[in-house]
Jmol script that loads the backbone (N, CA, C; Angstrom):
load data "model"
ATOM      1  N   MET A   1     -13.408 -19.187  33.266  1.00  0.00           N
ATOM      2  CA  MET A   1     -14.644 -18.811  32.595  1.00  0.00           C
ATOM      3  C   MET A   1     -15.137 -20.025  31.802  1.00  0.00           C
ATOM      4  N   ASN A   2     -16.399 -20.343  31.969  1.00  0.00           N
ATOM      5  CA  ASN A   2     -16.882 -21.530  31.250  1.00  0.00           C
ATOM      6  C   ASN A   2     -17.246 -21.189  29.806  1.00  0.00           C
ATOM      7  N   LEU A   3     -17.477 -22.198  29.002  1.00  0.00           N
ATOM      8  CA  LEU A   3     -17.709 -22.054  27.563  1.00  0.00           C
ATOM      9  C   LEU A   3     -18.986 -21.289  27.248  1.00  0.00           C
ATOM     10  N   LYS A   4     -20.052 -21.475  28.026  1.00  0.00           N
ATOM     11  CA  LYS A   4     -21.321 -20.789  27.768  1.00  0.00           C
ATOM     12  C   LYS A   4     -21.167 -19.278  27.869  1.00  0.00           C
ATOM     13  N   ILE A   5     -20.415 -18.807  28.826  1.00  0.00           N
ATOM     14  CA  ILE A   5     -20.206 -17.361  28.980  1.00  0.00           C
ATOM     15  C   ILE A   5     -19.411 -16.827  27.793  1.00  0.00           C
ATOM     16  N   LYS A   6     -18.394 -17.541  27.354  1.00  0.00           N
ATOM     17  CA  LYS A   6     -17.609 -17.114  26.197  1.00  0.00           C
ATOM     18  C   LYS A   6     -18.471 -17.048  24.942  1.00  0.00           C
ATOM     19  N   MET A   7     -19.338 -18.020  24.747  1.00  0.00           N
ATOM     20  CA  MET A   7     -20.192 -18.055  23.563  1.00  0.00           C
ATOM     21  C   MET A   7     -21.143 -16.868  23.522  1.00  0.00           C
ATOM     22  N   LYS A   8     -21.636 -16.435  24.655  1.00  0.00           N
ATOM     23  CA  LYS A   8     -22.552 -15.300  24.696  1.00  0.00           C
ATOM     24  C   LYS A   8     -21.862 -14.002  24.289  1.00  0.00           C
ATOM     25  N   LYS A   9     -20.585 -13.889  24.522  1.00  0.00           N
ATOM     26  CA  LYS A   9     -19.855 -12.665  24.200  1.00  0.00           C
ATOM     27  C   LYS A   9     -19.433 -12.601  22.733  1.00  0.00           C
ATOM     28  N   MET A  10     -19.514 -13.718  22.030  1.00  0.00           N
ATOM     29  CA  MET A  10     -19.096 -13.738  20.626  1.00  0.00           C
ATOM     30  C   MET A  10     -20.088 -12.964  19.771  1.00  0.00           C
ATOM     31  N   LYS A  11     -19.586 -12.253  18.798  1.00  0.00           N
ATOM     32  CA  LYS A  11     -20.413 -11.490  17.864  1.00  0.00           C
ATOM     33  C   LYS A  11     -20.410 -12.208  16.526  1.00  0.00           C
ATOM     34  N   LYS A  12     -21.512 -12.062  15.792  1.00  0.00           N
ATOM     35  CA  LYS A  12     -21.611 -12.641  14.455  1.00  0.00           C
ATOM     36  C   LYS A  12     -21.365 -11.532  13.441  1.00  0.00           C
ATOM     37  N   ALA A  13     -20.509 -11.819  12.472  1.00  0.00           N
ATOM     38  CA  ALA A  13     -20.189 -10.833  11.441  1.00  0.00           C
ATOM     39  C   ALA A  13     -20.542 -11.383  10.064  1.00  0.00           C
ATOM     40  N   LEU A  14     -21.018 -10.492   9.211  1.00  0.00           N
ATOM     41  CA  LEU A  14     -21.251 -10.809   7.807  1.00  0.00           C
ATOM     42  C   LEU A  14     -20.249  -9.990   7.012  1.00  0.00           C
ATOM     43  N   VAL A  15     -19.404 -10.673   6.242  1.00  0.00           N
ATOM     44  CA  VAL A  15     -18.387 -10.010   5.423  1.00  0.00           C
ATOM     45  C   VAL A  15     -18.736 -10.279   3.969  1.00  0.00           C
ATOM     46  N   ILE A  16     -18.949  -9.208   3.206  1.00  0.00           N
ATOM     47  CA  ILE A  16     -19.395  -9.339   1.818  1.00  0.00           C
ATOM     48  C   ILE A  16     -18.274  -8.873   0.894  1.00  0.00           C
ATOM     49  N   SER A  17     -17.834  -9.757   0.016  1.00  0.00           N
ATOM     50  CA  SER A  17     -16.714  -9.425  -0.870  1.00  0.00           C
ATOM     51  C   SER A  17     -17.150  -8.544  -2.022  1.00  0.00           C
ATOM     52  N   GLY A  18     -16.180  -8.024  -2.725  1.00  0.00           N
ATOM     53  CA  GLY A  18     -16.438  -7.193  -3.896  1.00  0.00           C
ATOM     54  C   GLY A  18     -16.477  -8.031  -5.164  1.00  0.00           C
ATOM     55  N   GLY A  19     -16.737  -7.359  -6.272  1.00  0.00           N
ATOM     56  CA  GLY A  19     -16.842  -8.039  -7.559  1.00  0.00           C
ATOM     57  C   GLY A  19     -18.301  -8.150  -7.957  1.00  0.00           C
ATOM     58  N   GLY A  20     -18.640  -7.676  -9.147  1.00  0.00           N
ATOM     59  CA  GLY A  20     -20.036  -7.609  -9.580  1.00  0.00           C
ATOM     60  C   GLY A  20     -20.801  -8.906  -9.465  1.00  0.00           C
ATOM     61  N   SER A  21     -20.279  -9.992 -10.023  1.00  0.00           N
ATOM     62  CA  SER A  21     -21.009 -11.254  -9.982  1.00  0.00           C
ATOM     63  C   SER A  21     -21.046 -11.818  -8.566  1.00  0.00           C
ATOM     64  N   LYS A  22     -20.010 -11.578  -7.790  1.00  0.00           N
ATOM     65  CA  LYS A  22     -20.018 -12.021  -6.397  1.00  0.00           C
ATOM     66  C   LYS A  22     -21.082 -11.260  -5.616  1.00  0.00           C
ATOM     67  N   GLY A  23     -21.262  -9.996  -5.960  1.00  0.00           N
ATOM     68  CA  GLY A  23     -22.301  -9.194  -5.300  1.00  0.00           C
ATOM     69  C   GLY A  23     -23.684  -9.728  -5.594  1.00  0.00           C
ATOM     70  N   SER A  24     -23.898 -10.113  -6.822  1.00  0.00           N
ATOM     71  CA  SER A  24     -25.188 -10.676  -7.213  1.00  0.00           C
ATOM     72  C   SER A  24     -25.449 -11.969  -6.455  1.00  0.00           C
ATOM     73  N   TRP A  25     -24.465 -12.830  -6.416  1.00  0.00           N
ATOM     74  CA  TRP A  25     -24.574 -14.092  -5.692  1.00  0.00           C
ATOM     75  C   TRP A  25     -24.784 -13.811  -4.207  1.00  0.00           C
ATOM     76  N   GLY A  26     -23.975 -12.912  -3.652  1.00  0.00           N
ATOM     77  CA  GLY A  26     -24.053 -12.579  -2.234  1.00  0.00           C
ATOM     78  C   GLY A  26     -25.396 -11.998  -1.835  1.00  0.00           C
ATOM     79  N   SER A  27     -25.959 -11.143  -2.677  1.00  0.00           N
ATOM     80  CA  SER A  27     -27.251 -10.548  -2.339  1.00  0.00           C
ATOM     81  C   SER A  27     -28.348 -11.615  -2.310  1.00  0.00           C
ATOM     82  N   GLY A  28     -28.255 -12.603  -3.184  1.00  0.00           N
ATOM     83  CA  GLY A  28     -29.220 -13.710  -3.172  1.00  0.00           C
ATOM     84  C   GLY A  28     -29.090 -14.560  -1.921  1.00  0.00           C
ATOM     85  N   ILE A  29     -27.865 -14.844  -1.528  1.00  0.00           N
ATOM     86  CA  ILE A  29     -27.625 -15.634  -0.317  1.00  0.00           C
ATOM     87  C   ILE A  29     -28.114 -14.879   0.917  1.00  0.00           C
ATOM     88  N   ILE A  30     -27.813 -13.575   0.974  1.00  0.00           N
ATOM     89  CA  ILE A  30     -28.242 -12.765   2.117  1.00  0.00           C
ATOM     90  C   ILE A  30     -29.764 -12.719   2.184  1.00  0.00           C
ATOM     91  N   SER A  31     -30.414 -12.544   1.045  1.00  0.00           N
ATOM     92  CA  SER A  31     -31.883 -12.542   1.023  1.00  0.00           C
ATOM     93  C   SER A  31     -32.429 -13.840   1.602  1.00  0.00           C
ATOM     94  N   TYR A  32     -31.854 -14.961   1.192  1.00  0.00           N
ATOM     95  CA  TYR A  32     -32.292 -16.265   1.700  1.00  0.00           C
ATOM     96  C   TYR A  32     -32.073 -16.359   3.214  1.00  0.00           C
ATOM     97  N   LEU A  33     -30.885 -15.973   3.661  1.00  0.00           N
ATOM     98  CA  LEU A  33     -30.570 -16.081   5.086  1.00  0.00           C
ATOM     99  C   LEU A  33     -31.496 -15.221   5.948  1.00  0.00           C
ATOM    100  N   VAL A  34     -31.836 -14.023   5.449  1.00  0.00           N
ATOM    101  CA  VAL A  34     -32.710 -13.128   6.211  1.00  0.00           C
ATOM    102  C   VAL A  34     -34.160 -13.601   6.149  1.00  0.00           C
ATOM    103  N   GLU A  35     -34.649 -13.874   4.938  1.00  0.00           N
ATOM    104  CA  GLU A  35     -36.067 -14.213   4.759  1.00  0.00           C
ATOM    105  C   GLU A  35     -36.425 -15.623   5.238  1.00  0.00           C
ATOM    106  N   GLU A  36     -35.588 -16.588   4.912  1.00  0.00           N
ATOM    107  CA  GLU A  36     -35.919 -17.983   5.198  1.00  0.00           C
ATOM    108  C   GLU A  36     -35.336 -18.504   6.508  1.00  0.00           C
ATOM    109  N   GLN A  37     -34.179 -17.994   6.880  1.00  0.00           N
ATOM    110  CA  GLN A  37     -33.494 -18.501   8.071  1.00  0.00           C
ATOM    111  C   GLN A  37     -33.540 -17.534   9.262  1.00  0.00           C
ATOM    112  N   ASN A  38     -34.104 -16.332   9.052  1.00  0.00           N
ATOM    113  CA  ASN A  38     -34.192 -15.304  10.098  1.00  0.00           C
ATOM    114  C   ASN A  38     -32.836 -14.981  10.732  1.00  0.00           C
ATOM    115  N   LYS A  39     -31.800 -14.939   9.925  1.00  0.00           N
ATOM    116  CA  LYS A  39     -30.451 -14.649  10.416  1.00  0.00           C
ATOM    117  C   LYS A  39     -30.276 -13.146  10.601  1.00  0.00           C
ATOM    118  N   SER A  40     -29.408 -12.793  11.520  1.00  0.00           N
ATOM    119  CA  SER A  40     -29.016 -11.401  11.722  1.00  0.00           C
ATOM    120  C   SER A  40     -27.549 -11.389  12.155  1.00  0.00           C
ATOM    121  N   TRP A  41     -26.935 -10.223  12.054  1.00  0.00           N
ATOM    122  CA  TRP A  41     -25.523 -10.103  12.358  1.00  0.00           C
ATOM    123  C   TRP A  41     -25.296  -8.891  13.245  1.00  0.00           C
ATOM    124  N   ASP A  42     -24.237  -8.970  14.039  1.00  0.00           N
ATOM    125  CA  ASP A  42     -23.849  -7.847  14.891  1.00  0.00           C
ATOM    126  C   ASP A  42     -23.003  -6.844  14.111  1.00  0.00           C
ATOM    127  N   ILE A  43     -22.237  -7.351  13.173  1.00  0.00           N
ATOM    128  CA  ILE A  43     -21.333  -6.525  12.373  1.00  0.00           C
ATOM    129  C   ILE A  43     -21.515  -6.915  10.910  1.00  0.00           C
ATOM    130  N   VAL A  44     -21.658  -5.922  10.033  1.00  0.00           N
ATOM    131  CA  VAL A  44     -21.768  -6.181   8.597  1.00  0.00           C
ATOM    132  C   VAL A  44     -20.799  -5.247   7.885  1.00  0.00           C
ATOM    133  N   ILE A  45     -19.883  -5.835   7.101  1.00  0.00           N
ATOM    134  CA  ILE A  45     -18.926  -5.037   6.349  1.00  0.00           C
ATOM    135  C   ILE A  45     -18.805  -5.574   4.927  1.00  0.00           C
ATOM    136  N   GLY A  46     -18.350  -4.719   4.022  1.00  0.00           N
ATOM    137  CA  GLY A  46     -18.170  -5.154   2.651  1.00  0.00           C
ATOM    138  C   GLY A  46     -17.178  -4.291   1.906  1.00  0.00           C
ATOM    139  N   THR A  47     -16.648  -4.837   0.823  1.00  0.00           N
ATOM    140  CA  THR A  47     -15.749  -4.076  -0.034  1.00  0.00           C
ATOM    141  C   THR A  47     -16.370  -3.979  -1.421  1.00  0.00           C
ATOM    142  N   SER A  48     -16.146  -2.862  -2.078  1.00  0.00           N
ATOM    143  CA  SER A  48     -16.646  -2.614  -3.424  1.00  0.00           C
ATOM    144  C   SER A  48     -18.158  -2.845  -3.471  1.00  0.00           C
ATOM    145  N   THR A  49     -18.625  -3.759  -4.305  1.00  0.00           N
ATOM    146  CA  THR A  49     -20.071  -3.979  -4.376  1.00  0.00           C
ATOM    147  C   THR A  49     -20.627  -4.492  -3.043  1.00  0.00           C
ATOM    148  N   GLY A  50     -19.791  -5.151  -2.273  1.00  0.00           N
ATOM    149  CA  GLY A  50     -20.199  -5.596  -0.942  1.00  0.00           C
ATOM    150  C   GLY A  50     -20.539  -4.439  -0.017  1.00  0.00           C
ATOM    151  N   SER A  51     -19.870  -3.295  -0.227  1.00  0.00           N
ATOM    152  CA  SER A  51     -20.172  -2.124   0.603  1.00  0.00           C
ATOM    153  C   SER A  51     -21.505  -1.499   0.220  1.00  0.00           C
ATOM    154  N   LEU A  52     -21.983  -1.764  -0.999  1.00  0.00           N
ATOM    155  CA  LEU A  52     -23.314  -1.306  -1.403  1.00  0.00           C
ATOM    156  C   LEU A  52     -24.395  -2.233  -0.846  1.00  0.00           C
ATOM    157  N   ILE A  53     -24.063  -3.503  -0.725  1.00  0.00           N
ATOM    158  CA  ILE A  53     -25.005  -4.491  -0.231  1.00  0.00           C
ATOM    159  C   ILE A  53     -25.150  -4.409   1.289  1.00  0.00           C
ATOM    160  N   ALA A  54     -24.058  -4.149   1.994  1.00  0.00           N
ATOM    161  CA  ALA A  54     -24.034  -4.201   3.461  1.00  0.00           C
ATOM    162  C   ALA A  54     -25.138  -3.391   4.144  1.00  0.00           C
ATOM    163  N   PRO A  55     -25.324  -2.109   3.794  1.00  0.00           N
ATOM    164  CA  PRO A  55     -26.378  -1.361   4.497  1.00  0.00           C
ATOM    165  C   PRO A  55     -27.772  -1.926   4.247  1.00  0.00           C
ATOM    166  N   LEU A  56     -28.013  -2.415   3.047  1.00  0.00           N
ATOM    167  CA  LEU A  56     -29.323  -2.995   2.730  1.00  0.00           C
ATOM    168  C   LEU A  56     -29.538  -4.303   3.480  1.00  0.00           C
ATOM    169  N   ALA A  57     -28.468  -5.057   3.666  1.00  0.00           N
ATOM    170  CA  ALA A  57     -28.566  -6.298   4.428  1.00  0.00           C
ATOM    171  C   ALA A  57     -28.910  -5.997   5.886  1.00  0.00           C
ATOM    172  N   VAL A  58     -28.328  -4.944   6.423  1.00  0.00           N
ATOM    173  CA  VAL A  58     -28.553  -4.582   7.823  1.00  0.00           C
ATOM    174  C   VAL A  58     -30.000  -4.164   8.062  1.00  0.00           C
ATOM    175  N   ILE A  59     -30.575  -3.407   7.127  1.00  0.00           N
ATOM    176  CA  ILE A  59     -31.939  -2.908   7.340  1.00  0.00           C
ATOM    177  C   ILE A  59     -33.007  -3.819   6.720  1.00  0.00           C
ATOM    178  N   GLY A  60     -32.586  -4.974   6.207  1.00  0.00           N
ATOM    179  CA  GLY A  60     -33.544  -5.973   5.724  1.00  0.00           C
ATOM    180  C   GLY A  60     -34.223  -5.629   4.411  1.00  0.00           C
ATOM    181  N   LYS A  61     -33.529  -4.971   3.502  1.00  0.00           N
ATOM    182  CA  LYS A  61     -34.100  -4.597   2.201  1.00  0.00           C
ATOM    183  C   LYS A  61     -33.753  -5.641   1.139  1.00  0.00           C
ATOM    184  N   SER A  62     -34.094  -6.890   1.386  1.00  0.00           N
ATOM    185  CA  SER A  62     -33.711  -7.956   0.463  1.00  0.00           C
ATOM    186  C   SER A  62     -34.417  -7.849  -0.887  1.00  0.00           C
ATOM    187  N   GLU A  63     -35.650  -7.367  -0.912  1.00  0.00           N
ATOM    188  CA  GLU A  63     -36.349  -7.207  -2.199  1.00  0.00           C
ATOM    189  C   GLU A  63     -35.646  -6.172  -3.069  1.00  0.00           C
ATOM    190  N   GLN A  64     -35.195  -5.093  -2.459  1.00  0.00           N
ATOM    191  CA  GLN A  64     -34.471  -4.075  -3.222  1.00  0.00           C
ATOM    192  C   GLN A  64     -33.116  -4.598  -3.687  1.00  0.00           C
ATOM    193  N   LEU A  65     -32.478  -5.432  -2.875  1.00  0.00           N
ATOM    194  CA  LEU A  65     -31.229  -6.060  -3.299  1.00  0.00           C
ATOM    195  C   LEU A  65     -31.453  -6.916  -4.540  1.00  0.00           C
ATOM    196  N   LYS A  66     -32.505  -7.730  -4.502  1.00  0.00           N
ATOM    197  CA  LYS A  66     -32.815  -8.580  -5.658  1.00  0.00           C
ATOM    198  C   LYS A  66     -33.050  -7.728  -6.904  1.00  0.00           C
ATOM    199  N   LYS A  67     -33.856  -6.690  -6.756  1.00  0.00           N
ATOM    200  CA  LYS A  67     -34.177  -5.824  -7.893  1.00  0.00           C
ATOM    201  C   LYS A  67     -32.912  -5.175  -8.463  1.00  0.00           C
ATOM    202  N   ALA A  68     -32.093  -4.653  -7.576  1.00  0.00           N
ATOM    203  CA  ALA A  68     -30.876  -3.957  -8.015  1.00  0.00           C
ATOM    204  C   ALA A  68     -29.917  -4.884  -8.745  1.00  0.00           C
ATOM    205  N   TYR A  69     -29.760  -6.091  -8.248  1.00  0.00           N
ATOM    206  CA  TYR A  69     -28.771  -6.992  -8.835  1.00  0.00           C
ATOM    207  C   TYR A  69     -29.309  -7.857  -9.972  1.00  0.00           C
ATOM    208  N   THR A  70     -30.597  -7.794 -10.245  1.00  0.00           N
ATOM    209  CA  THR A  70     -31.121  -8.526 -11.404  1.00  0.00           C
ATOM    210  C   THR A  70     -31.469  -7.593 -12.550  1.00  0.00           C
ATOM    211  N   SER A  71     -31.274  -6.300 -12.371  1.00  0.00           N
ATOM    212  CA  SER A  71     -31.593  -5.347 -13.431  1.00  0.00           C
ATOM    213  C   SER A  71     -30.352  -4.635 -13.980  1.00  0.00           C
ATOM    214  N   VAL A  72     -29.176  -5.128 -13.655  1.00  0.00           N
ATOM    215  CA  VAL A  72     -27.925  -4.488 -14.067  1.00  0.00           C
ATOM    216  C   VAL A  72     -27.481  -5.000 -15.436  1.00  0.00           C
ATOM    217  N   THR A  73     -27.083  -4.070 -16.287  1.00  0.00           N
ATOM    218  CA  THR A  73     -26.495  -4.404 -17.588  1.00  0.00           C
ATOM    219  C   THR A  73     -25.195  -3.617 -17.728  1.00  0.00           C
ATOM    220  N   ASN A  74     -24.407  -3.944 -18.734  1.00  0.00           N
ATOM    221  CA  ASN A  74     -23.184  -3.174 -18.978  1.00  0.00           C
ATOM    222  C   ASN A  74     -23.502  -1.698 -19.206  1.00  0.00           C
ATOM    223  N   LYS A  75     -24.576  -1.432 -19.951  1.00  0.00           N
ATOM    224  CA  LYS A  75     -24.942  -0.041 -20.238  1.00  0.00           C
ATOM    225  C   LYS A  75     -25.382   0.711 -18.984  1.00  0.00           C
ATOM    226  N   SER A  76     -25.951  -0.011 -18.019  1.00  0.00           N
ATOM    227  CA  SER A  76     -26.366   0.670 -16.793  1.00  0.00           C
ATOM    228  C   SER A  76     -25.175   0.956 -15.875  1.00  0.00           C
ATOM    229  N   ILE A  77     -24.020   0.393 -16.172  1.00  0.00           N
ATOM    230  CA  ILE A  77     -22.816   0.651 -15.378  1.00  0.00           C
ATOM    231  C   ILE A  77     -21.842   1.560 -16.117  1.00  0.00           C
ATOM    232  N   PHE A  78     -21.548   1.226 -17.377  1.00  0.00           N
ATOM    233  CA  PHE A  78     -20.501   1.933 -18.127  1.00  0.00           C
ATOM    234  C   PHE A  78     -21.079   2.922 -19.124  1.00  0.00           C
ATOM    235  N   ASN A  79     -20.553   4.153 -19.125  1.00  0.00           N
ATOM    236  CA  ASN A  79     -20.875   5.058 -20.215  1.00  0.00           C
ATOM    237  C   ASN A  79     -19.834   4.908 -21.320  1.00  0.00           C
ATOM    238  N   VAL A  80     -18.662   4.357 -21.029  1.00  0.00           N
ATOM    239  CA  VAL A  80     -17.694   3.912 -22.028  1.00  0.00           C
ATOM    240  C   VAL A  80     -17.442   2.445 -21.704  1.00  0.00           C
ATOM    241  N   GLU A  81     -18.045   1.564 -22.503  1.00  0.00           N
ATOM    242  CA  GLU A  81     -17.992   0.133 -22.217  1.00  0.00           C
ATOM    243  C   GLU A  81     -16.651  -0.485 -22.608  1.00  0.00           C
ATOM    244  N   PRO A  82     -16.048  -1.247 -21.691  1.00  0.00           N
ATOM    245  CA  PRO A  82     -14.786  -1.916 -22.008  1.00  0.00           C
ATOM    246  C   PRO A  82     -14.977  -3.274 -22.679  1.00  0.00           C
ATOM    247  N   PHE A  83     -16.227  -3.750 -22.772  1.00  0.00           N
ATOM    248  CA  PHE A  83     -16.481  -5.091 -23.294  1.00  0.00           C
ATOM    249  C   PHE A  83     -17.316  -5.046 -24.575  1.00  0.00           C
ATOM    250  N   ASN A  84     -17.093  -6.038 -25.451  1.00  0.00           N
ATOM    251  CA  ASN A  84     -17.926  -6.160 -26.643  1.00  0.00           C
ATOM    252  C   ASN A  84     -19.152  -7.005 -26.315  1.00  0.00           C
ATOM    253  N   LYS A  85     -19.985  -7.295 -27.311  1.00  0.00           N
ATOM    254  CA  LYS A  85     -21.236  -8.037 -27.076  1.00  0.00           C
ATOM    255  C   LYS A  85     -20.996  -9.474 -26.617  1.00  0.00           C
ATOM    256  N   LYS A  86     -19.829 -10.017 -26.919  1.00  0.00           N
ATOM    257  CA  LYS A  86     -19.509 -11.381 -26.499  1.00  0.00           C
ATOM    258  C   LYS A  86     -18.890 -11.418 -25.100  1.00  0.00           C
ATOM    259  N   GLY A  87     -18.715 -10.255 -24.473  1.00  0.00           N
ATOM    260  CA  GLY A  87     -18.156 -10.197 -23.127  1.00  0.00           C
ATOM    261  C   GLY A  87     -16.644 -10.124 -23.082  1.00  0.00           C
ATOM    262  N   LYS A  88     -16.023 -10.000 -24.239  1.00  0.00           N
ATOM    263  CA  LYS A  88     -14.557  -9.902 -24.309  1.00  0.00           C
ATOM    264  C   LYS A  88     -14.140  -8.440 -24.191  1.00  0.00           C
ATOM    265  N   VAL A  89     -12.953  -8.212 -23.641  1.00  0.00           N
ATOM    266  CA  VAL A  89     -12.431  -6.845 -23.526  1.00  0.00           C
ATOM    267  C   VAL A  89     -12.131  -6.313 -24.912  1.00  0.00           C
ATOM    268  N   ARG A  90     -12.558  -5.081 -25.154  1.00  0.00           N
ATOM    269  CA  ARG A  90     -12.224  -4.406 -26.415  1.00  0.00           C
ATOM    270  C   ARG A  90     -10.758  -3.994 -26.336  1.00  0.00           C
ATOM    271  N   ILE A  91      -9.889  -4.831 -26.846  1.00  0.00           N
ATOM    272  CA  ILE A  91      -8.446  -4.702 -26.664  1.00  0.00           C
ATOM    273  C   ILE A  91      -7.915  -3.345 -27.131  1.00  0.00           C
ATOM    274  N   PHE A  92      -8.232  -2.947 -28.356  1.00  0.00           N
ATOM    275  CA  PHE A  92      -7.670  -1.699 -28.880  1.00  0.00           C
ATOM    276  C   PHE A  92      -8.186  -0.486 -28.119  1.00  0.00           C
ATOM    277  N   ASN A  93      -9.483  -0.476 -27.824  1.00  0.00           N
ATOM    278  CA  ASN A  93     -10.032   0.636 -27.032  1.00  0.00           C
ATOM    279  C   ASN A  93      -9.404   0.672 -25.639  1.00  0.00           C
ATOM    280  N   ALA A  94      -9.246  -0.501 -25.032  1.00  0.00           N
ATOM    281  CA  ALA A  94      -8.667  -0.578 -23.687  1.00  0.00           C
ATOM    282  C   ALA A  94      -7.228  -0.091 -23.690  1.00  0.00           C
ATOM    283  N   LEU A  95      -6.436  -0.552 -24.664  1.00  0.00           N
ATOM    284  CA  LEU A  95      -5.045  -0.097 -24.759  1.00  0.00           C
ATOM    285  C   LEU A  95      -4.967   1.403 -24.985  1.00  0.00           C
ATOM    286  N   TRP A  96      -5.810   1.917 -25.866  1.00  0.00           N
ATOM    287  CA  TRP A  96      -5.843   3.355 -26.146  1.00  0.00           C
ATOM    288  C   TRP A  96      -6.142   4.149 -24.875  1.00  0.00           C
ATOM    289  N   ARG A  97      -7.136   3.709 -24.127  1.00  0.00           N
ATOM    290  CA  ARG A  97      -7.523   4.416 -22.901  1.00  0.00           C
ATOM    291  C   ARG A  97      -6.403   4.377 -21.864  1.00  0.00           C
ATOM    292  N   VAL A  98      -5.799   3.209 -21.705  1.00  0.00           N
ATOM    293  CA  VAL A  98      -4.765   3.056 -20.682  1.00  0.00           C
ATOM    294  C   VAL A  98      -3.494   3.816 -21.065  1.00  0.00           C
ATOM    295  N   LEU A  99      -3.103   3.734 -22.344  1.00  0.00           N
ATOM    296  CA  LEU A  99      -1.852   4.366 -22.767  1.00  0.00           C
ATOM    297  C   LEU A  99      -1.961   5.874 -22.965  1.00  0.00           C
ATOM    298  N   THR A 100      -3.059   6.347 -23.516  1.00  0.00           N
ATOM    299  CA  THR A 100      -3.148   7.779 -23.808  1.00  0.00           C
ATOM    300  C   THR A 100      -3.830   8.580 -22.709  1.00  0.00           C
ATOM    301  N   LYS A 101      -4.832   8.037 -22.115  1.00  0.00           N
ATOM    302  CA  LYS A 101      -5.594   8.776 -21.106  1.00  0.00           C
ATOM    303  C   LYS A 101      -5.168   8.425 -19.690  1.00  0.00           C
ATOM    304  N   LYS A 102      -4.339   7.394 -19.563  1.00  0.00           N
ATOM    305  CA  LYS A 102      -3.862   6.937 -18.251  1.00  0.00           C
ATOM    306  C   LYS A 102      -5.032   6.670 -17.300  1.00  0.00           C
ATOM    307  N   THR A 103      -5.989   5.946 -17.800  1.00  0.00           N
ATOM    308  CA  THR A 103      -7.199   5.683 -17.027  1.00  0.00           C
ATOM    309  C   THR A 103      -7.564   4.210 -17.101  1.00  0.00           C
ATOM    310  N   SER A 104      -8.712   3.858 -16.624  1.00  0.00           N
ATOM    311  CA  SER A 104      -9.153   2.467 -16.598  1.00  0.00           C
ATOM    312  C   SER A 104      -9.675   2.018 -17.964  1.00  0.00           C
ATOM    313  N   LEU A 105     -10.057   0.744 -18.042  1.00  0.00           N
ATOM    314  CA  LEU A 105     -10.544   0.178 -19.294  1.00  0.00           C
ATOM    315  C   LEU A 105     -11.861   0.797 -19.752  1.00  0.00           C
ATOM    316  N   GLY A 106     -12.704   1.173 -18.822  1.00  0.00           N
ATOM    317  CA  GLY A 106     -14.000   1.767 -19.146  1.00  0.00           C
ATOM    318  C   GLY A 106     -14.302   2.897 -18.175  1.00  0.00           C
ATOM    319  N   VAL A 107     -15.407   3.576 -18.397  1.00  0.00           N
ATOM    320  CA  VAL A 107     -15.828   4.642 -17.506  1.00  0.00           C
ATOM    321  C   VAL A 107     -17.188   4.247 -16.934  1.00  0.00           C
ATOM    322  N   ALA A 108     -17.275   4.160 -15.614  1.00  0.00           N
ATOM    323  CA  ALA A 108     -18.470   3.635 -14.965  1.00  0.00           C
ATOM    324  C   ALA A 108     -19.331   4.723 -14.327  1.00  0.00           C
ATOM    325  N   ASN A 109     -19.456   5.867 -14.980  1.00  0.00           N
ATOM    326  CA  ASN A 109     -20.280   6.942 -14.430  1.00  0.00           C
ATOM    327  C   ASN A 109     -21.753   6.560 -14.353  1.00  0.00           C
ATOM    328  N   ASN A 110     -22.205   5.701 -15.237  1.00  0.00           N
ATOM    329  CA  ASN A 110     -23.613   5.284 -15.213  1.00  0.00           C
ATOM    330  C   ASN A 110     -23.963   4.508 -13.948  1.00  0.00           C
ATOM    331  N   LEU A 111     -22.970   3.877 -13.321  1.00  0.00           N
ATOM    332  CA  LEU A 111     -23.223   3.141 -12.085  1.00  0.00           C
ATOM    333  C   LEU A 111     -23.708   4.085 -10.991  1.00  0.00           C
ATOM    334  N   LYS A 112     -23.119   5.256 -10.911  1.00  0.00           N
ATOM    335  CA  LYS A 112     -23.540   6.246  -9.915  1.00  0.00           C
ATOM    336  C   LYS A 112     -25.013   6.623 -10.124  1.00  0.00           C
ATOM    337  N   LYS A 113     -25.404   6.804 -11.384  1.00  0.00           N
ATOM    338  CA  LYS A 113     -26.801   7.097 -11.705  1.00  0.00           C
ATOM    339  C   LYS A 113     -27.710   5.938 -11.291  1.00  0.00           C
ATOM    340  N   LYS A 114     -27.267   4.709 -11.567  1.00  0.00           N
ATOM    341  CA  LYS A 114     -28.041   3.513 -11.225  1.00  0.00           C
ATOM    342  C   LYS A 114     -28.270   3.421  -9.717  1.00  0.00           C
ATOM    343  N   ILE A 115     -27.248   3.706  -8.943  1.00  0.00           N
ATOM    344  CA  ILE A 115     -27.372   3.665  -7.472  1.00  0.00           C
ATOM    345  C   ILE A 115     -28.363   4.713  -6.993  1.00  0.00           C
ATOM    346  N   LYS A 116     -28.268   5.921  -7.541  1.00  0.00           N
ATOM    347  CA  LYS A 116     -29.185   6.994  -7.141  1.00  0.00           C
ATOM    348  C   LYS A 116     -30.634   6.678  -7.544  1.00  0.00           C
ATOM    349  N   GLU A 117     -30.812   6.078  -8.703  1.00  0.00           N
ATOM    350  CA  GLU A 117     -32.168   5.798  -9.199  1.00  0.00           C
ATOM    351  C   GLU A 117     -32.877   4.742  -8.353  1.00  0.00           C
ATOM    352  N   ASN A 118     -32.121   3.856  -7.695  1.00  0.00           N
ATOM    353  CA  ASN A 118     -32.749   2.842  -6.847  1.00  0.00           C
ATOM    354  C   ASN A 118     -33.245   3.399  -5.519  1.00  0.00           C
ATOM    355  N   LYS A 119     -32.745   4.526  -5.092  1.00  0.00           N
ATOM    356  CA  LYS A 119     -33.208   5.222  -3.872  1.00  0.00           C
ATOM    357  C   LYS A 119     -33.473   4.272  -2.715  1.00  0.00           C
ATOM    358  N   PHE A 120     -32.437   3.593  -2.295  1.00  0.00           N
ATOM    359  CA  PHE A 120     -32.567   2.650  -1.204  1.00  0.00           C
ATOM    360  C   PHE A 120     -32.802   3.391   0.081  1.00  0.00           C
TER     361      PHE A 120
END
end "model"
wireframe off; spacefill off
backbone 0.3
color backbone group
């Protein structure tokens, strides 16, 4: 089998990692690739925030991606914030939550509301 035939069978995949700031960066890169470079992919997958970005990347909703990732604040994600105003973890609150409630550092119920309000 020659190389040209093999190249035609190859699929292009977009893999989007998780992590809030990585999602913001990734959504900007995807917007550029779609709008400026006319890129497309055969397979698009993501983890965590990447899984929220993936469907929008597939259907070409780059403007909504930009809006969603430039309007996020701690309050729009956490109803119990794990961070203080300087961005440091609230140590005593975090320890209290982990030791007594056996839960995470914060509660991110507001994120679910934020996703629904964007109505992608």
